[in-house]
C-alpha positions as CSV (number, residue, x, y, z in Angstrom):
1,M,-6.8,28.1,0.9
2,G,-3.9,27.5,-1.1
3,L,-4.4,27.5,-5.0
4,A,-1.7,26.3,-7.3
5,K,-1.6,29.0,-9.8
6,Q,0.3,27.2,-12.9
7,V,-1.3,24.1,-12.4
8,P,-4.4,23.5,-15.3
9,P,-7.4,22.2,-13.7
10,Q,-7.5,18.5,-13.8
11,V,-9.7,16.4,-16.1
12,I,-10.4,12.8,-15.1
13,Q,-10.4,10.0,-17.4
14,L,-13.4,7.2,-17.0
15,K,-12.4,3.9,-18.3
16,A,-14.2,2.7,-21.5
17,S,-17.2,1.1,-20.1
18,A,-17.9,3.3,-16.9
19,A,-21.7,3.9,-16.3
20,P,-22.4,6.8,-13.4
21,V,-22.9,4.6,-10.2
22,S,-25.1,6.3,-7.1
23,V,-24.9,5.0,-3.6
24,R,-27.3,6.1,-1.2
25,Q,-25.8,8.2,1.8
26,Y,-25.2,6.1,5.3
27,P,-27.7,7.5,7.8
28,L,-25.6,9.6,10.2
29,S,-26.0,10.3,13.4
30,K,-27.0,13.7,14.8
31,E,-23.9,14.5,16.6
32,A,-21.3,13.0,13.8
33,R,-23.6,15.4,11.6
34,E,-23.5,18.1,14.1
35,E,-19.2,18.1,14.3
36,I,-18.9,17.8,10.4
37,R,-21.3,20.7,9.4
38,P,-18.9,23.4,10.4
39,H,-15.9,21.6,7.9
40,V,-19.0,21.1,5.1
41,Q,-20.0,25.1,5.4
42,R,-16.4,26.4,5.4
43,L,-15.4,24.4,2.3
44,I,-18.9,25.8,0.7
45,Q,-18.0,29.4,1.8
46,Q,-14.5,28.9,0.0
47,G,-16.0,27.8,-3.0
48,I,-14.6,24.1,-2.8
49,L,-18.0,22.7,-2.4
50,V,-20.7,23.7,-4.7
51,P,-24.0,22.2,-4.8
52,V,-25.0,20.3,-8.4
53,Q,-27.1,18.1,-9.9
54,S,-25.9,14.8,-11.0
55,P,-26.2,10.5,-11.7
56,W,-22.7,10.4,-9.7
57,N,-23.4,9.9,-5.7
58,T,-21.3,8.4,-3.1
59,P,-21.4,8.3,0.6
60,L,-20.0,10.6,3.1
61,L,-18.7,9.0,6.3
62,P,-17.8,11.0,9.5
63,V,-14.7,10.0,10.7
64,K,-13.3,10.4,14.6
65,K,-9.9,12.4,14.5
66,P,-7.6,10.2,17.0
67,G,-7.7,11.1,20.2
68,T,-10.1,13.8,20.4
69,N,-14.0,13.6,20.1
70,D,-13.9,15.3,16.7
71,Y,-15.4,14.3,13.5
72,R,-13.9,14.9,10.0
73,P,-16.2,14.3,6.6
74,V,-14.6,11.5,4.7
75,Q,-16.0,10.8,1.3
76,D,-16.3,6.8,0.2
77,L,-15.3,6.9,-3.3
78,R,-14.3,3.3,-3.9
79,E,-17.0,2.9,-6.3
80,V,-15.6,5.9,-8.1
81,N,-12.3,4.2,-8.5
82,K,-13.0,1.5,-9.5
83,R,-14.7,3.1,-12.6
84,V,-11.6,5.7,-13.4
85,Q,-8.4,5.1,-15.6
86,D,-5.4,4.0,-13.7
87,I,-2.6,5.7,-14.1
88,H,0.8,4.8,-13.4
89,P,1.7,5.8,-9.8
90,T,5.1,7.6,-9.5
91,V,5.0,8.9,-6.0
92,P,8.6,7.7,-4.8
93,N,9.1,4.4,-2.6
94,P,10.0,5.8,1.2
95,Y,12.0,2.9,1.0
96,N,14.5,4.5,-1.0
97,L,13.4,7.9,-1.0
98,L,15.9,8.7,1.1
99,C,19.1,7.5,-0.9
100,A,19.3,10.7,-3.0
101,L,20.4,12.7,0.9
102,P,23.8,13.3,0.7
103,P,25.2,12.4,4.6
104,Q,27.0,15.1,4.5
105,R,24.3,17.6,4.5
106,S,23.2,17.3,8.1
107,W,21.1,20.4,8.6
108,Y,17.3,19.3,7.9
109,T,14.0,21.7,7.5
110,V,10.7,19.6,6.9
111,L,7.6,21.3,5.5
112,D,3.9,19.6,5.2
113,L,1.9,21.2,2.6
114,K,-1.4,22.6,4.4
115,D,-4.6,20.9,2.3
116,A,-2.4,19.9,-0.6
117,F,-5.1,18.4,-2.7
118,F,-7.1,21.0,-2.3
119,C,-4.4,23.4,-4.0
120,L,-5.4,21.5,-7.4
121,R,-8.6,22.8,-9.4
122,L,-10.6,19.8,-10.7
123,H,-12.3,20.9,-14.5
124,P,-16.0,21.6,-14.4
125,T,-16.5,18.3,-16.6
126,S,-15.1,15.8,-14.1
127,Q,-16.3,17.6,-11.0
128,P,-20.0,15.2,-10.8
129,L,-18.1,12.1,-10.8
130,F,-17.4,12.9,-6.7
131,A,-21.2,14.5,-6.0
132,F,-22.3,13.7,-2.5
133,E,-25.7,14.0,-0.6
134,W,-26.2,16.4,2.0
135,R,-28.9,18.0,3.8
136,D,-28.6,20.7,6.0
137,P,-32.4,22.1,7.0
138,G,-30.9,24.7,9.4
139,A,-29.2,26.3,6.6
140,G,-31.6,25.3,4.2
141,R,-29.6,23.1,2.0
142,T,-30.5,20.0,0.7
143,G,-29.3,18.2,-2.6
144,Q,-25.7,17.3,-3.8
145,L,-22.6,18.5,-3.5
146,T,-19.8,18.6,-5.1
147,W,-15.8,18.9,-5.3
148,T,-14.0,22.1,-7.2
149,R,-10.7,20.5,-6.4
150,L,-9.4,17.3,-6.4
151,P,-10.9,15.3,-3.6
152,Q,-9.5,13.3,-1.2
153,G,-9.7,9.6,-1.1
154,F,-9.6,9.5,-5.0
155,K,-6.7,6.8,-5.6
156,N,-5.4,8.7,-8.3
157,S,-4.9,12.4,-6.1
158,P,-1.5,11.2,-4.6
159,T,0.3,11.0,-8.1
160,I,-1.5,13.6,-9.9
161,F,-0.1,15.9,-7.0
162,D,3.3,14.9,-6.3
163,E,3.9,14.9,-10.3
164,A,2.1,18.9,-10.3
165,L,4.3,20.0,-7.5
166,H,7.4,18.1,-8.9
167,R,7.1,20.2,-11.9
168,D,6.4,23.5,-10.1
169,L,9.7,23.2,-8.0
170,A,12.1,22.4,-10.8
171,N,13.2,25.9,-11.2
172,F,14.2,26.1,-7.4
173,R,16.4,22.8,-7.5
174,I,18.4,24.0,-10.2
175,Q,18.8,27.6,-8.8
176,H,19.8,25.9,-5.4
177,P,22.4,23.4,-6.2
178,Q,23.8,24.1,-2.6
179,V,20.7,22.5,-1.2
180,T,18.8,19.0,-1.4
181,L,15.0,18.9,-1.8
182,L,13.0,15.9,-1.4
183,Q,9.3,15.3,-1.8
184,Y,7.2,12.7,-1.0
185,V,3.7,14.1,-2.1
186,D,3.1,17.0,0.3
187,D,5.7,16.5,2.7
188,L,9.0,18.3,1.6
189,L,12.6,17.8,2.9
190,L,15.1,20.4,2.8
191,A,18.5,19.4,3.6
192,G,22.2,21.9,3.5
193,A,25.7,21.2,4.7
194,T,25.7,24.6,6.8
195,K,23.1,25.9,8.9
196,Q,23.4,29.3,6.7
197,D,22.9,27.0,3.7
198,C,19.9,25.1,5.3
199,L,18.4,28.6,6.5
200,E,18.9,30.2,3.4
201,G,16.7,27.7,1.5
202,T,14.6,27.5,3.9
203,K,13.7,31.2,3.0
204,A,13.8,30.6,-0.5
205,L,11.5,27.5,-0.6
206,L,8.8,28.9,1.3
207,L,8.9,32.3,-1.1
208,E,8.8,29.8,-3.8
209,L,5.8,28.0,-2.4
210,S,4.2,31.1,-1.6
211,D,4.4,32.4,-5.2
212,L,3.3,29.0,-6.7
213,G,0.3,29.2,-4.0
214,Y,1.1,26.6,-1.5
215,R,0.5,26.7,2.1
216,A,2.7,25.4,4.4
217,S,1.2,24.2,7.9
218,A,3.6,26.9,10.6
219,K,2.5,23.7,13.6
220,K,4.2,20.9,11.4
221,A,7.5,23.0,10.2
222,Q,10.7,21.4,11.8
223,I,13.2,24.6,10.7
224,C,16.5,24.4,10.2
225,R,17.3,21.8,12.8
226,R,19.9,18.8,13.6
227,E,17.6,16.2,14.4
228,I,14.2,16.2,12.3
229,T,11.2,13.7,11.7
230,Y,10.2,12.5,8.3
231,L,8.5,9.5,7.0
232,G,8.4,7.7,10.1
233,Y,12.2,8.2,10.4
234,S,14.4,10.1,12.4
235,L,17.5,12.1,10.9
236,R,20.5,13.2,12.5
237,G,24.3,13.3,11.5
238,G,23.6,11.5,8.6
239,Q,22.0,8.5,10.2
240,R,18.6,7.4,10.3
241,W,16.9,5.0,12.8
242,L,13.2,4.5,13.5
243,T,10.5,6.8,16.1
244,E,9.3,5.5,19.1
245,A,6.0,6.2,17.2
246,R,7.0,3.4,14.0
247,K,8.3,0.9,16.9
248,R,5.1,1.5,19.0
249,T,2.5,0.7,15.9
250,V,4.3,-2.9,15.5
251,V,4.7,-3.4,19.2
252,Q,1.1,-2.7,20.0
253,I,-0.1,-5.1,17.3
254,P,-2.1,-8.1,18.9
255,A,-1.4,-11.8,18.2
256,P,-3.3,-12.6,14.9
257,T,-6.3,-14.4,15.1
258,T,-6.5,-15.0,10.7
259,A,-4.1,-15.4,7.8
260,K,-5.2,-11.6,7.0
261,Q,-4.2,-10.3,10.2
262,V,-0.9,-12.5,9.8
263,R,-0.2,-10.4,6.6
264,E,-0.9,-6.9,7.7
265,F,1.8,-7.7,10.6
266,L,3.9,-8.7,7.7
267,G,3.5,-5.7,6.4
268,T,3.8,-3.0,9.0
269,A,7.1,-5.0,10.4
270,G,8.5,-5.4,6.9
271,F,8.2,-1.9,6.4
272,C,10.7,-2.0,9.3
273,R,13.2,-4.8,8.2
274,L,16.0,-2.9,7.6
275,W,16.7,-2.1,10.7
276,I,16.1,-5.9,12.1
277,P,19.4,-8.4,10.9
278,G,17.7,-11.8,10.0
279,F,14.5,-10.4,9.7
280,A,13.7,-13.2,7.0
281,T,14.8,-15.9,9.4
282,L,12.5,-14.6,12.2
283,A,9.5,-14.1,10.5
284,A,9.9,-17.8,8.5
285,P,7.2,-19.5,10.7
286,L,4.5,-17.1,9.9
287,Y,4.5,-17.0,6.1
288,P,3.1,-20.5,5.8
289,L,-0.1,-18.8,8.3
290,T,-0.6,-16.1,5.0
291,K,-2.6,-18.5,2.9
292,E,-6.0,-18.9,4.0
293,K,-6.3,-22.4,3.8
294,G,-7.8,-24.7,6.1
295,E,-8.2,-24.0,9.8
296,F,-6.1,-20.8,11.5
297,S,-4.2,-22.3,14.2
298,W,-1.5,-20.2,16.1
299,A,1.2,-22.4,17.5
300,P,3.8,-21.6,20.5
301,E,6.4,-21.9,17.5
302,H,4.2,-19.2,15.6
303,Q,3.8,-16.6,18.7
304,K,7.7,-16.8,19.6
305,A,8.7,-15.8,15.6
306,F,6.0,-12.7,16.8
307,D,7.7,-11.9,19.8
308,A,11.2,-12.2,18.0
309,I,10.5,-9.6,16.0
310,K,9.3,-7.1,18.2
311,K,11.6,-7.8,20.3
312,A,14.4,-7.2,17.3
313,L,12.8,-3.7,16.6
314,L,12.4,-2.4,19.9
315,S,16.5,-2.6,19.9
316,A,16.7,-1.4,16.4
317,P,20.4,0.4,16.0
318,A,21.0,3.7,14.0
319,L,21.5,3.1,9.9
320,A,24.0,5.4,8.2
321,L,22.3,7.3,5.4
322,P,23.6,5.7,2.1
323,D,26.2,7.8,0.0
324,V,25.8,7.3,-3.6
325,T,28.9,8.8,-4.2
326,K,30.8,6.0,-2.7
327,P,31.4,2.5,-2.9
328,F,29.5,-0.1,-0.9
329,T,30.4,-3.4,1.4
330,L,27.9,-6.3,1.2
331,Y,28.4,-9.1,3.7
332,V,26.5,-12.0,3.1
333,D,25.8,-15.3,4.3
334,E,23.0,-17.7,3.9
335,R,21.3,-19.8,6.6
336,K,18.7,-22.6,6.4
337,G,17.2,-20.9,3.5
338,V,17.6,-17.6,3.7
339,A,19.8,-15.0,2.4
340,R,21.4,-12.9,5.1
341,G,23.6,-9.8,4.5
342,V,25.0,-6.2,5.9
343,L,25.2,-3.2,3.5
344,T,27.8,-1.0,5.1
345,Q,30.0,1.8,4.1
346,T,33.2,3.3,5.3
347,L,33.8,6.4,7.7
348,R,37.4,7.1,8.4
349,P,38.7,3.7,9.5
350,W,35.0,2.3,10.3
351,R,32.5,0.6,8.0
352,R,29.1,1.7,9.4
353,P,25.5,-0.3,8.4
354,V,23.8,1.0,5.9
355,A,20.8,-1.7,5.7
356,Y,20.2,-5.2,6.9
357,L,19.2,-7.3,4.1
358,S,17.2,-10.6,4.2
359,K,15.3,-12.6,1.6
360,K,14.1,-16.4,1.2
361,L,15.7,-18.4,-1.1
362,D,13.0,-19.9,-3.6
363,P,12.4,-23.2,-3.4
364,V,15.1,-25.1,-5.8
365,A,17.8,-22.9,-4.8
366,S,17.4,-24.1,-1.3
367,G,17.6,-27.5,-2.3
368,W,21.5,-26.8,-3.7
369,P,24.7,-27.9,-1.8
370,I,26.0,-25.1,0.5
371,C,27.9,-23.0,-2.1
372,L,25.2,-22.5,-4.7
373,K,23.1,-21.5,-2.3
374,A,25.5,-18.9,-1.5
375,I,25.5,-17.8,-5.1
376,A,21.5,-17.5,-4.9
377,A,22.1,-15.4,-1.9
378,V,24.2,-13.4,-3.0
379,A,22.5,-12.7,-6.6
380,I,19.5,-12.0,-4.7
381,L,21.1,-9.5,-2.0
382,V,22.5,-8.0,-4.8
383,K,20.0,-7.0,-6.7
384,D,17.7,-6.0,-3.4
385,A,21.0,-3.8,-2.2
386,D,20.3,-1.8,-5.8
387,K,17.8,-0.1,-4.2
388,L,19.8,1.6,-2.0
389,T,23.2,2.1,-4.1
390,L,21.5,3.2,-7.1
391,G,24.5,1.7,-9.8
392,Q,27.2,2.3,-7.4
393,N,30.4,-0.4,-6.8
394,I,29.9,-2.6,-4.5
395,T,32.0,-5.6,-3.1
396,V,31.0,-8.9,-1.9
397,I,32.1,-10.7,1.0
398,A,30.9,-14.2,1.5
399,P,32.4,-17.3,3.4
400,H,32.6,-19.1,0.2
401,A,35.3,-18.4,-3.1
402,L,32.0,-17.8,-5.3
403,E,33.8,-16.1,-8.1
404,N,35.1,-19.1,-9.8
405,I,31.9,-20.6,-9.3
406,V,30.2,-17.9,-11.4
407,R,32.6,-18.3,-14.1
408,Q,32.0,-21.4,-14.7
409,P,30.6,-22.7,-18.0
410,P,26.5,-22.5,-17.2
411,D,25.5,-25.9,-17.6
412,R,28.3,-27.0,-14.9
413,W,26.4,-26.7,-12.0
414,M,22.8,-25.7,-12.6
415,T,20.4,-24.7,-15.6
416,N,21.8,-22.4,-18.5
417,A,18.7,-20.1,-17.7
418,R,19.6,-19.3,-13.9
419,M,23.5,-19.4,-14.1
420,T,23.3,-17.0,-17.0
421,H,20.5,-14.8,-15.0
422,Y,23.2,-15.3,-12.0
423,Q,26.1,-13.4,-14.3
424,S,24.4,-10.9,-15.5
425,L,24.1,-9.7,-12.0
426,L,27.0,-10.2,-10.7
427,L,30.1,-10.5,-13.7
428,T,29.6,-6.6,-14.0
429,E,32.2,-4.1,-13.6
430,R,30.4,-2.5,-10.2
431,V,30.2,-5.9,-8.8
432,T,33.9,-6.9,-7.0
433,F,34.4,-10.1,-4.8
434,A,37.1,-10.0,-2.3
435,P,38.4,-12.8,-0.5
436,P,35.9,-15.1,1.9
437,A,36.0,-13.9,5.8
438,A,34.4,-15.3,8.4
439,L,30.9,-13.6,8.6
440,N,28.2,-13.4,11.3
441,P,25.1,-11.4,9.8
442,A,23.7,-11.0,13.0
443,T,26.2,-9.2,14.5
444,L,26.9,-5.0,13.4
445,L,29.8,-5.5,11.5
446,P,31.0,-8.9,10.4
447,E,34.8,-9.7,11.8
448,E,37.1,-10.3,8.3
449,T,40.4,-13.0,9.6
450,D,42.9,-14.7,7.3
451,E,42.2,-18.2,8.1
452,P,41.4,-20.3,5.5
453,V,38.9,-21.5,3.6
454,T,37.0,-24.4,5.8
455,H,36.5,-26.2,2.6
456,D,37.4,-26.3,-1.6
457,C,33.8,-25.3,-3.5
458,H,34.7,-26.1,-6.8
459,Q,36.0,-29.9,-5.4
460,L,32.4,-29.7,-3.2
461,L,30.1,-29.0,-6.4
462,I,32.1,-31.8,-8.3
463,E,31.1,-34.3,-5.8
464,E,27.7,-33.3,-4.9
465,T,26.1,-32.3,-8.0
466,G,26.7,-31.5,-11.8
467,V,24.6,-32.1,-14.8
468,R,25.7,-35.4,-16.9
469,K,28.2,-34.7,-19.2
470,D,26.5,-36.6,-22.0
471,L,23.8,-34.2,-21.7
472,T,23.5,-31.3,-24.3
473,D,21.4,-28.9,-25.4
474,I,22.0,-29.7,-28.7
475,P,19.5,-32.1,-30.4
476,L,20.6,-35.8,-31.0
477,T,20.5,-36.9,-34.4
478,G,18.9,-40.3,-35.6
479,E,16.6,-40.0,-32.6
480,V,14.3,-42.9,-32.1
481,L,11.4,-41.3,-29.9
482,T,10.2,-38.1,-28.7
483,W,9.1,-37.8,-25.6
484,F,8.7,-33.7,-25.0
485,T,7.6,-31.4,-27.6
486,D,7.5,-27.6,-27.2
487,G,4.1,-26.2,-28.4
488,S,0.8,-26.8,-28.3
489,S,-2.3,-27.1,-30.6
490,Y,-5.8,-25.7,-30.1
491,V,-9.0,-27.2,-31.8
492,V,-12.2,-25.8,-32.3
493,E,-14.7,-27.6,-32.9
494,D,-18.5,-26.8,-34.8
495,T,-21.0,-29.0,-32.3
496,F,-23.8,-28.6,-35.2
497,S,-21.2,-30.1,-38.6
498,G,-18.5,-31.2,-36.8
499,W,-16.5,-29.2,-38.8
500,V,-12.9,-29.2,-37.0
501,E,-10.2,-26.4,-37.2
502,A,-6.7,-27.4,-35.2
503,Y,-4.2,-24.3,-34.8
504,P,-0.2,-25.7,-33.9
505,T,1.2,-22.7,-31.3
506,K,4.2,-21.6,-29.5
507,K,2.6,-20.8,-26.7
508,E,-0.7,-21.4,-24.7
509,T,-2.2,-18.1,-23.7
510,S,-5.3,-16.0,-23.7
511,T,-3.4,-13.9,-26.3
512,V,-3.2,-16.4,-29.0
513,V,-6.9,-17.6,-28.4
514,A,-8.1,-13.8,-29.3
515,K,-5.8,-13.5,-32.1
516,K,-6.8,-16.9,-34.0
517,I,-10.6,-15.9,-33.3
518,L,-9.8,-13.1,-35.1
519,E,-7.7,-13.7,-37.7
520,E,-8.6,-17.3,-38.7
521,I,-12.6,-17.7,-37.2
522,F,-14.3,-14.7,-37.6
523,P,-13.2,-13.6,-41.5
524,R,-14.1,-17.3,-42.7
525,F,-17.3,-18.0,-40.5
526,G,-18.3,-15.1,-39.2
527,I,-18.7,-13.8,-35.4
528,P,-20.1,-17.2,-33.6
529,K,-23.0,-17.0,-31.1
530,V,-22.1,-19.4,-28.2
531,I,-17.8,-20.6,-27.6
532,G,-17.9,-23.5,-25.5
533,S,-14.6,-24.2,-23.4
534,D,-12.9,-25.9,-20.4
535,N,-11.9,-23.5,-17.5
536,G,-8.0,-23.4,-18.7
537,P,-6.2,-20.3,-18.1
538,A,-6.5,-19.0,-21.5
539,F,-10.1,-19.3,-22.0
540,V,-11.0,-17.9,-18.2
541,A,-8.2,-14.5,-18.5
542,Q,-9.5,-11.3,-19.1
543,V,-8.2,-11.1,-22.8
544,S,-10.5,-14.3,-24.2
545,Q,-13.9,-13.6,-21.5
546,G,-13.4,-9.3,-22.9
547,L,-12.8,-10.3,-26.7
548,A,-16.1,-12.7,-26.0
549,K,-18.1,-9.5,-24.5
550,I,-17.1,-6.9,-27.2
551,L,-18.2,-9.4,-30.1
552,G,-21.5,-10.3,-28.2
553,I,-20.4,-14.4,-27.8
554,D,-22.3,-15.9,-25.0
555,W,-18.8,-17.8,-23.9
556,K,-19.9,-20.9,-21.2
557,L,-17.3,-22.3,-19.8
558,H,-17.7,-26.4,-19.4
559,C,-17.9,-28.0,-15.7
560,A,-14.5,-28.1,-13.6
561,Y,-13.3,-31.4,-13.0
562,R,-16.1,-33.2,-15.4
563,P,-14.2,-34.1,-18.7
564,Q,-17.8,-35.3,-20.1
565,S,-19.1,-31.8,-20.2
566,S,-16.2,-31.6,-22.8
567,G,-16.4,-34.7,-24.3
568,Q,-17.3,-34.1,-27.9
569,V,-14.0,-31.8,-28.4
570,K,-12.3,-34.6,-25.9
571,R,-13.1,-37.1,-28.2
572,M,-11.7,-35.4,-31.3
573,N,-8.8,-34.2,-29.9
574,R,-8.4,-38.5,-29.2
575,T,-8.9,-39.0,-33.5
576,I,-6.9,-36.1,-34.4
577,K,-3.8,-37.6,-32.1
578,E,-4.9,-41.3,-33.1
579,T,-4.5,-40.2,-37.2
580,L,-1.3,-38.2,-36.5
581,T,0.8,-41.5,-34.6
582,K,-0.6,-43.6,-37.8
583,L,0.5,-41.2,-40.8
584,T,3.8,-40.6,-38.8
585,T,4.5,-44.0,-38.9
586,E,3.5,-44.7,-42.6
587,T,5.1,-41.7,-43.9
588,G,8.3,-41.7,-41.3
589,I,7.8,-37.9,-41.0
590,N,8.2,-36.5,-37.5
591,D,7.1,-33.2,-38.1
592,W,3.2,-33.3,-37.0
593,I,2.9,-29.9,-38.1
594,A,3.4,-30.7,-41.8
595,L,0.9,-33.3,-41.4
596,L,-1.9,-31.6,-39.7
597,P,-3.5,-30.5,-42.9
598,F,-4.0,-34.3,-43.9
599,V,-5.6,-35.2,-40.9
600,L,-8.0,-32.4,-40.8
601,F,-9.1,-33.2,-44.4
602,R,-9.9,-37.2,-43.2
603,V,-11.9,-36.0,-40.1
604,R,-13.6,-33.4,-42.0
605,N,-15.0,-35.8,-44.7
606,T,-15.7,-38.6,-42.6
607,P,-19.5,-39.6,-42.4
608,G,-21.3,-39.1,-39.5
609,Q,-24.4,-41.2,-37.8
610,F,-26.4,-39.6,-40.6
611,G,-23.9,-40.8,-43.2
612,L,-22.9,-36.7,-43.9
613,T,-19.6,-36.0,-43.6
614,P,-18.9,-32.0,-41.8
615,Y,-17.6,-30.8,-45.6
616,K,-21.0,-31.7,-47.3
617,L,-22.8,-30.1,-44.3
618,L,-21.2,-27.3,-44.1
619,Y,-20.6,-26.3,-47.9
620,G,-23.9,-28.7,-49.6
621,G,-21.2,-31.3,-51.4
622,P,-18.7,-33.4,-51.1
623,P,-15.0,-31.7,-51.8
624,P,-13.8,-30.8,-55.4
625,V,-11.7,-33.8,-56.6
626,G,-9.7,-34.3,-60.0
627,R,-11.1,-31.3,-61.2
628,N,-9.2,-28.6,-63.5
629,C,-7.5,-25.9,-61.4
630,L,-6.8,-22.6,-62.5
631,C,-3.3,-20.9,-60.7
632,T,-1.9,-17.6,-61.6
């Protein structure tokens, strides 16, 4: 068993509100217990499992290994994971990990580290968190055991190990620039331009891992080969394609019977979408089924889309590894609200496909004229291609004259915010627009022609759309009515005295609610015992409810879809609005924020049914009027 010598013991941080959790051990069959007993005994002998008495306990599950009758012990750490602080996951994304592999380095070595997580020690203060119950009468052992090393099933184990190994191998990367080393948790890929470079790099890497305390699996090692398998991909000669095992995983999925199964299929197949031209178009009929609303209905068109994705996957071609030192070409087309593209790179006189990209446009963009939909398609695919190009220059070819349209003033064809967003993506030094070409995204490579564009985009947009010339983003002077007003107002009313507080705000968020409670209510009136509100997002959010819990406030939410439950504050809202309207009419002042204090003064001094005003109930008398005031 390996032991990382330079990595200190790991301390696991709990959430502030975490309390020990004890989940009883599930009953184990005699067969399963006998099968996992040798594994537990071996870990005890190696000091990885030790006896402990802990208030924490989670069950141990025997899981049968695929294709065998052997069992391995797996601990159910879900309850512990809920109580441990989250850390930002830094494990690389397999989607773009191979982008860092130069295609010229086509001799490969793949290493898989043995018992990787067990190489990192666990601090004694954190060991009780992972205790489990174990009874072995034959060995005279009964009670709890826990781990002295980083356990499997712990949510932060992959990130902790990935960062530790990356730090340990930093010097190796500096000392061996002739090879490229990629790391995905405990899976290592080393690539060299020649067989000799690969052999020397592999030898140095194995020695480095041994000195650091890690162990590689000889059974899973692929040493200095032209073709290897890594993370479900086959690599050879600067190209990558899906392995047969990866294809079988998707092809063997049966027809879904629930919305959850549809999501699982789309997620599994979506991992391979780079190899499937027009994936978003093929999968479009399945997306509505992912919503768990109403009865699940599997129609013939769904089965057709399901089979089409599998068929496209079986014929998936090889894709070139992206070379981030060379520019890219992106061919784009839009059909039926779906952006489709082919990302290519030039190899000698040919353009090789690097990825097939497809994304569904948002509902607003889907309703635009074809030229504007082309802009949205280019923007969304350029952003998606950035994951593979890593900032390299890219040439865009689309069947529309897009550059002139993108350079138009923002309010010419669409909203200012949307056009500004597109311009920030497309009008940069690294994005170049080439002349339009005939494009079929379903083919491996589009064929350029010298034929003229079939229409004038600029003229077409003038005919089909455009913002009215008399509409501007500058407010009119001398307006008669204001139809829409930015901002919001929170009204707080004391149910006993009827005292009202109203706060004008720019945003209607839970942060604003918490800020007003802490800065306005608490310093002036103390902590309320009970708060009642409707079910608005700002009130049910975690920030608001968490603040109430910390301050010991009983926050009661009114009945949903029943305005009568919020009757008192609803009536006060109406009173405030009516009074504001009256003051606006009488004074000619249209700034309701400036008039709000006078409205509140009137409301607070209006007698109730017993002849008492809220001000008198709160302060014991009427407000001081006409008295001398000394100001400094």
